[in-house]
C-alpha positions as CSV (number, residue, x, y, z in Angstrom):
1,M,-6.9,-331.0,-72.5
2,H,-6.4,-334.5,-71.0
3,G,-3.9,-335.2,-73.7
4,L,-1.9,-332.0,-73.0
5,K,-1.9,-332.8,-69.3
6,T,-0.5,-336.2,-70.0
7,I,2.3,-334.7,-72.2
8,V,3.2,-332.2,-69.5
9,T,3.3,-335.0,-66.9
10,V,5.6,-337.1,-69.0
11,L,8.0,-334.2,-69.7
12,A,8.1,-333.4,-66.0
13,M,9.1,-337.0,-65.3
14,M,11.9,-336.8,-67.9
15,L,13.5,-333.6,-66.7
16,P,15.7,-335.1,-64.0
17,A,16.8,-337.7,-66.4
18,V,18.2,-335.2,-68.8
19,G,19.6,-333.0,-66.1
20,I,17.4,-329.9,-66.8
21,A,16.1,-329.6,-63.3
22,A,19.2,-330.9,-61.5
23,G,20.7,-327.4,-60.9
24,P,24.4,-326.7,-60.6
25,P,26.6,-329.7,-59.8
26,D,27.9,-330.2,-56.3
27,R,30.9,-332.5,-57.1
28,V,33.0,-331.4,-60.1
29,V,36.2,-333.1,-61.3
30,S,38.5,-331.6,-63.9
31,V,41.0,-333.8,-65.8
32,N,42.7,-331.2,-68.0
33,L,45.1,-328.4,-67.1
34,C,43.1,-325.7,-68.9
35,T,39.7,-326.8,-67.5
36,D,41.4,-327.1,-64.1
37,Q,42.2,-323.4,-64.1
38,L,38.9,-322.3,-65.6
39,A,37.1,-324.3,-62.9
40,M,39.3,-323.0,-60.1
41,L,38.6,-319.4,-61.2
42,L,34.8,-320.0,-61.2
43,A,33.8,-322.8,-58.9
44,R,32.1,-321.9,-55.5
45,P,33.9,-323.2,-52.4
46,G,33.7,-326.9,-52.1
47,Q,32.2,-327.4,-55.6
48,L,35.4,-328.4,-57.4
49,I,36.7,-331.6,-55.6
50,S,39.5,-332.7,-57.9
51,V,41.9,-331.3,-60.5
52,S,44.6,-332.9,-62.6
53,H,48.1,-333.3,-61.3
54,L,49.2,-330.7,-63.8
55,A,47.3,-328.0,-62.0
56,A,49.6,-328.4,-59.0
57,D,52.8,-328.1,-61.2
58,E,54.1,-324.6,-60.6
59,T,56.1,-324.7,-63.8
60,I,53.1,-324.9,-66.0
61,S,50.1,-323.9,-63.9
62,L,49.3,-320.3,-62.9
63,M,47.0,-321.6,-60.2
64,S,49.2,-324.2,-58.5
65,A,48.7,-322.5,-55.1
66,E,44.9,-322.7,-55.6
67,A,45.2,-326.4,-56.3
68,V,46.6,-327.1,-52.8
69,G,43.8,-328.7,-50.8
70,L,42.1,-330.2,-53.8
71,R,42.3,-333.9,-54.6
72,I,44.8,-334.5,-57.4
73,N,43.9,-337.0,-60.2
74,H,45.9,-338.5,-63.0
75,G,43.1,-338.7,-65.5
76,L,42.3,-342.4,-64.8
77,A,38.7,-343.4,-65.1
78,E,38.7,-345.7,-62.1
79,E,40.0,-342.9,-59.7
80,I,37.5,-340.4,-61.1
81,F,34.5,-342.7,-61.0
82,R,35.2,-343.4,-57.3
83,L,34.9,-339.7,-56.6
84,E,31.3,-339.9,-57.6
85,P,31.3,-336.6,-59.6
86,D,28.1,-334.9,-60.8
87,L,30.2,-333.3,-63.6
88,V,33.6,-334.1,-65.2
89,V,35.2,-331.4,-67.4
90,A,37.9,-332.3,-69.8
91,G,39.9,-331.2,-72.8
92,K,38.8,-332.2,-76.3
93,Y,42.0,-334.0,-77.1
94,T,43.2,-335.4,-73.8
95,T,42.4,-338.4,-71.7
96,R,40.3,-339.9,-74.5
97,A,40.1,-343.4,-73.0
98,T,39.0,-341.9,-69.7
99,V,36.4,-339.6,-71.2
100,N,34.9,-342.4,-73.4
101,L,34.7,-344.8,-70.5
102,L,33.1,-342.3,-68.1
103,K,30.5,-341.5,-70.7
104,R,29.7,-345.2,-71.1
105,L,29.4,-345.4,-67.3
106,G,26.7,-342.7,-67.4
107,K,28.8,-339.8,-66.1
108,H,28.1,-336.3,-67.2
109,V,31.2,-335.3,-69.1
110,E,31.7,-331.9,-70.9
111,E,34.7,-331.5,-73.3
112,F,36.3,-328.1,-74.1
113,D,38.1,-327.2,-77.2
114,P,41.5,-325.5,-76.7
115,A,41.3,-321.7,-77.0
116,R,42.8,-320.4,-80.2
117,S,41.9,-316.7,-79.5
118,F,40.7,-314.4,-76.8
119,E,37.2,-314.8,-78.2
120,D,37.5,-318.6,-77.6
121,I,38.6,-317.8,-74.1
122,S,35.5,-315.7,-73.6
123,E,33.3,-318.5,-75.0
124,N,35.0,-321.2,-72.8
125,T,34.8,-319.0,-69.7
126,R,31.1,-318.4,-70.2
127,R,30.4,-322.0,-70.9
128,M,32.3,-323.1,-67.7
129,G,30.3,-320.5,-65.7
130,G,27.1,-321.9,-67.1
131,L,28.0,-325.5,-66.3
132,L,28.9,-324.5,-62.7
133,G,25.9,-322.2,-62.2
134,E,28.3,-319.2,-61.9
135,E,27.2,-317.2,-64.9
136,D,27.6,-313.8,-63.3
137,A,31.1,-314.6,-62.1
138,A,32.1,-315.8,-65.6
139,E,30.7,-312.6,-67.1
140,R,32.7,-310.5,-64.7
141,L,35.9,-312.3,-65.7
142,V,35.1,-311.9,-69.4
143,K,34.3,-308.2,-69.0
144,Q,37.5,-307.6,-67.0
145,M,39.6,-309.4,-69.6
146,H,38.1,-307.3,-72.5
147,L,38.6,-304.1,-70.6
148,E,42.3,-305.0,-70.3
149,L,42.5,-305.9,-73.9
150,M,41.1,-302.5,-74.8
151,R,43.6,-300.8,-72.6
152,L,46.5,-302.8,-74.1
153,H,45.3,-302.1,-77.6
154,A,45.2,-298.3,-77.0
155,E,48.7,-298.4,-75.6
156,G,50.0,-300.5,-78.5
157,K,49.0,-298.3,-81.3
158,A,52.3,-296.6,-81.5
159,L,54.3,-299.8,-81.9
160,N,56.0,-300.2,-85.3
161,R,55.0,-303.9,-85.4
162,P,58.3,-305.8,-85.8
163,I,58.2,-309.5,-86.6
164,L,58.4,-311.9,-83.7
165,G,58.9,-315.7,-84.2
166,S,58.8,-318.5,-81.7
167,F,60.9,-321.6,-81.6
168,G,60.7,-324.6,-79.2
169,S,61.8,-328.1,-78.5
170,N,61.8,-330.3,-81.6
171,S,61.8,-327.1,-83.7
172,Y,58.1,-326.5,-83.1
173,T,56.5,-323.1,-83.9
174,S,53.0,-321.8,-84.4
175,G,51.2,-319.7,-87.0
176,A,47.7,-318.5,-87.8
177,E,44.7,-319.8,-85.9
178,T,46.6,-320.3,-82.6
179,L,46.4,-318.6,-79.2
180,E,50.0,-317.7,-79.6
181,N,49.3,-315.8,-82.8
182,D,46.5,-313.8,-81.1
183,I,48.7,-312.9,-78.2
184,V,51.6,-311.8,-80.4
185,G,49.3,-309.8,-82.6
186,K,47.6,-308.0,-79.7
187,A,51.0,-307.3,-78.2
188,G,51.7,-305.2,-81.3
189,F,53.9,-307.6,-83.3
190,R,53.6,-309.5,-86.5
191,H,53.9,-313.2,-86.0
192,L,56.5,-314.9,-88.1
193,G,54.4,-318.1,-88.5
194,D,51.5,-316.0,-89.9
195,E,53.9,-314.1,-92.2
196,I,55.3,-317.3,-93.8
197,G,52.0,-319.0,-94.1
198,I,52.0,-321.5,-91.2
199,R,48.7,-322.5,-89.7
200,G,48.4,-324.2,-86.3
201,T,51.5,-325.7,-84.7
202,T,54.1,-327.5,-86.7
203,R,57.8,-328.0,-87.1
204,L,59.9,-325.2,-88.7
205,P,63.4,-326.3,-90.0
206,L,66.2,-324.3,-88.3
207,E,67.4,-323.3,-91.8
208,A,64.0,-321.7,-92.6
209,L,64.0,-319.8,-89.3
210,V,67.5,-318.4,-89.9
211,L,66.6,-317.4,-93.4
212,A,63.3,-315.8,-92.3
213,N,65.3,-313.7,-89.8
214,P,62.5,-312.3,-87.6
215,D,63.3,-309.2,-85.6
216,Y,62.8,-311.1,-82.3
217,L,62.8,-314.8,-81.4
218,M,60.7,-316.0,-78.5
219,I,61.6,-319.1,-76.6
220,W,59.5,-320.3,-73.7
221,D,61.3,-320.5,-70.3
222,R,60.2,-324.1,-69.9
223,H,62.0,-325.0,-73.2
224,R,65.1,-323.1,-72.2
225,A,65.4,-325.2,-69.0
226,N,64.9,-328.4,-70.9
227,Q,68.1,-330.5,-71.0
228,S,66.7,-333.2,-73.2
229,R,67.8,-334.0,-76.7
230,S,64.6,-332.5,-78.1
231,A,65.7,-329.1,-76.8
232,S,69.3,-329.3,-78.1
233,V,68.3,-327.4,-81.3
234,L,67.8,-324.3,-79.1
235,S,71.5,-324.1,-78.4
236,H,72.5,-324.7,-82.0
237,P,75.5,-322.5,-83.2
238,A,73.5,-321.2,-86.2
239,L,70.7,-320.0,-83.8
240,D,73.3,-318.3,-81.6
241,A,75.0,-316.7,-84.6
242,R,71.8,-315.3,-86.0
243,F,70.0,-314.3,-82.7
244,G,72.0,-312.7,-80.0
245,E,70.6,-312.1,-76.5
246,E,69.3,-308.7,-77.6
247,R,67.0,-310.4,-80.0
248,R,65.9,-313.3,-77.9
249,V,62.8,-313.1,-75.7
250,S,62.0,-315.4,-72.8
251,A,58.3,-316.1,-72.3
252,D,56.6,-317.5,-69.2
253,T,55.1,-320.8,-70.4
254,R,52.3,-320.7,-67.8
255,Y,50.5,-317.7,-69.5
256,W,50.6,-319.3,-73.0
257,I,49.9,-323.0,-72.5
258,C,46.2,-322.5,-71.6
259,G,43.6,-320.0,-72.6
260,T,41.9,-318.5,-69.6
261,P,41.2,-314.9,-68.6
262,L,44.6,-314.9,-66.9
263,T,46.2,-315.2,-70.4
264,V,45.6,-311.5,-71.0
265,D,48.7,-310.8,-68.8
266,A,50.9,-312.5,-71.5
267,I,50.4,-309.5,-73.8
268,Q,52.0,-306.9,-71.4
269,R,54.7,-309.5,-70.4
270,L,55.7,-310.0,-74.0
271,R,55.9,-306.3,-74.6
272,D,58.0,-305.8,-71.5
273,A,60.3,-308.8,-72.4
274,V,60.9,-307.3,-75.9
275,R,61.7,-303.9,-74.4
276,G,64.0,-305.4,-71.8
277,S,65.8,-307.6,-74.4
278,S,66.3,-304.6,-76.7
279,A,67.7,-302.5,-73.9
280,E,70.4,-305.0,-73.0
């Protein structure tokens, strides 16, 4: 009995060190656009003290208005450390030097994989809710998203599933195992990248795109507005000759760039864009 009491005492002393008894964090910093938006959706007032500068960019963030009033960071370890956060949330593949240094300095850092499907969005939302102590709020968001997915699925059964491809700056496109693929599929279309055996995000030669000849070609509005050399392929004569305006679809980048419960709106928006393009 004496030995058991000693073990319990030692464990109790260890709990604060491993954060088990600490409770939800009071000072949270996000350094990634996608974790920014998840945290803004779930954090209680005053809990989230800083988000990345991308969160305030209205061209890529759906929650730029919500970022007003929060301190903006640029993913630098020194600026984040001075904020004295209890928790830092980051993307798996961004700000690597910052994440590694903060960990070495003893900060609690949680990294999120990018969402490649709506199931991933559910998982990341629940995980963020757990980290912030907002499990119920996270579950409500996930439930609401899945109800909307069910509604959209029921409405999309009558679609004849035409093929839709995407094309962006530097000739990039996506295929299987991407969030884009899941959105396109749930909107009732077959994804060109999936059809021709592409996985992930990669470059697709313009010639291959023209030969594949999908029914519709989707170009994100952010790429359309890009005047750089990398976007010049989007105004190539071959592209214009193959895909007239009635077969081009403009997509709002903000709904596709990050996987959050807000992404579900991309499905209806894509359907509406295709219908509007076809009617022109």
